[in-house]
C-alpha positions, -999 to +999 in steps of 0.1 A: -069+149-717-044+172-735-051+189-768-035+169-797-025+202-813-002+210-784+030+194-770+019+174-739+041+194-715+017+193-686+002+158-691+022+143-661+022+174-639+009+167-604-024+183-595-035+200-563-067+216-573-078+246-552-113+260-546-127+283-573-155+310-575-168+326-607-164+363-599-174+380-632-184+369-667-182+387-701-197+380-735-182+353-758-152+367-778-141+391-751-103+389-749-096+397-713-058+403-713-045+415-680-054+425-645-045+449-616-061+452-582-061+483-560-058+484-522-096+485-517-101+454-538-113+469-570-102+450-601-092+467-634-091+444-664-079+451-699-099+439-729-072+436-756-091+439-789-115+466-781-093+488-759-117+487-729-105+488-693-132+472-671-137+480-635-150+453-613-161+461-577-152+438-547-187+424-550-183+416-586-202+445-602-187+454-635-186+485-657-166+501-685-141+523-667-123+537-698-118+530-735-085+535-754-086+543-791-066+512-799-056+480-780-048+474-744-025+448-729-004+452-698-016+472-668+000+486-636-006+514-611+014+546-609+023+564-576-009+583-577-031+552-582-038+559-618-035+531-643-006+528-668-016+506-697+005+493-725-009+487-760-012+504-793-030+533-809-057+529-835-029+533-862-011+503-847+017+523-831+029+509-797+020+532-768+017+536-731-015+553-718-024+568-684-060+560-675-076+580-647-110+591-636-105+622-657-099+603-689-072+587-711-039+603-720-013+589-743+020+593-725+044+580-751+043+563-785+072+539-793+077+536-831+104+509-828+083+486-805+062+459-821+039+443-795+039+458-760+026+433-734+031+427-698+042+455-675+057+458-640+071+485-617+110+486-616+118+515-592+108+552-587+089+562-619+105+535-640+085+506-654+094+475-675+073+465-705+077+433-725+078+435-763+066+401-773+076+403-809+108+424-807+124+400-781+131+429-758+120+446-726+115+484-727+120+507-698+093+534-695+098+565-674+064+579-663+078+613-653+099+619-683+073+602-706+101+584-724+110+549-733+142+530-742+153+494-746+162+480-712+173+446-725+173+427-758+183+391-756+179+357-774+161+343-744+134+369-748+131+364-786+108+344-808+116+309-821+097+317-853+087+350-868+056+334-884+044+320-851+019+345-836+024+332-800+042+359-779+078+355-769+086+375-738+052+381-722+047+384-684+071+403-661+074+403-623+102+411-598+109+389-568+139+397-544+157+418-569+154+394-598+131+400-628+112+369-640+100+369-676+079+343-694+088+335-730+055+318-741+067+308-776+098+290-762+078+277-731+103+288-706+108+313-677+138+335-676+155+351-646+173+384-650+193+400-621+187+436-615+215+459-602+210+486-575+206+513-602+180+492-620+200+478-649+198+442-662+223+415-655+228+383-676+195+364-683+193+327-675+166+301-679+148+292-647+122+267-659+117+250-692+087+232-708+062+256-691+038+275-713+033+306-691+015+338-701+012+361-671+021+353-635+024+365-599+044+356-568+033+349-532+053+360-503+071+326-501+084+328-537+060+305-553+050+316-588+015+312-601+011+313-639-017+312-664-010+287-692-034+303-718-039+277-746-033+250-720-063+261-701-049+260-666-031+278-637+001+262-624+022+269-593+059+268-597+080+264-565+113+281-561+130+248-570+111+247-603+086+221-594+053+225-612+018+217-599-015+223-616-039+241-592-068+248-616-080+235-650-109+236-674-133+224-647-124+255-626-131+279-656-095+282-668-102+279-705-080+305-722-064+317-689-045+349-697-034+367-665-038+368-627-032+389-597-035+385-559-062+402-539-050+430-517-076+435-489-072+420-455-095+391-461-084+386-497-047+384-498-045+346-503-068+347-533-058+351-569-081+365-596-076+349-630-088+365-664-097+343-693-107+348-730-128+316-731-105+299-755-103+325-783-067+317-791-073+280-794-111+272-792-122+240-775-143+215-793-174+229-776-166+264-789-154+296-774-168+301-739-177+335-722-147+353-708-144+351-671-127+364-639-123+335-615-111+337-579-089+309-567-080+304-530-043+294-527-038+297-490-007+319-492-005+357-492+005+374-524+036+396-529+027+433-531+037+447-565+026+484-562+050+513-566 
C-alpha cells in the first residue's frame, strides 16, 4: 500500500521481484547516501551526515575507512583507484575530497555551489557533479583541482525552494548521453554529450518516476532507487517501469546502488538505504542496510 503523504506514482507499476540478500547493516539513523565498488569487490559507502566513508569487504565485513570533517554525498574512483567524494566542509562550504589509504585531502571548495550530490566520470580527469539545490551540474577537473558550471537548466532545477527534496540528484552516462534524475520533479533527463565533453540540449526521458541514484546494465536498462517510495525500479530503454524490490526486500529509504564488478558478481546490484530517515514508516526508522539484489544482467562499467 502506498504512503498517503505521497503521490501514488508507483501504485500500478508492474512487479518482477528479484532475490535479495542482506549484505551489511548499520545502526538506526545512519544515512547511507552513495556507493562505489572496486574491481576486487570492495564496497565504499558514504554516510552523509557524519562524513564517514565505510569500507565493506566482499564477505560483508565493515569498517570505517575514512572520515571527512563535514558531509559526504557522491562518490567515484579516480584513475589511481582513490576515491573522489563530493560533499561539504564542516563550515558548510561545498567541496570535493580525495580519500586514499594515506588520508583525506580537500581538492577544491566551491563557494557558489549549494548541495553537491551524485558524481560520475565524464572523460580523462573530468567528472560531473550534481548540485541538487542550484539546479546545475558542475564539472570538476581532478588534475587542475578546479570546478566550473557544466550545465544549468530548468529541467535540473527545483519546483519549490522551500521543498528540501533534491532536484538534480543522480548522474550516469550511457552511450554518450548523460542521464540525470530530478527527484523533486520526479523525472529523468537525458543530456547529449559532444565529443569534447560539452552538454547538448536536455530533454525529459521519463516522467512520474521518483529516482534518487541509479545505474545501467549493459543492455541499457536503468535501475533506480526511489528513496521515500522504498523500492528499486527497473526502467527499460523505452521508458517502461517495473518494480524489482520493495519494503519486503529491505528497500526502506533506498538511496543509491551500484553493480558488482567481480567475475561472479556482475549481475548483482548493491543497494544502500537509510532505513526511512527521510520519511519514517509507521513502525519507525529501521537500521540502515546494504542489500544485494540479483538482476540477471551484467552491469555497465563506470570506472575511469
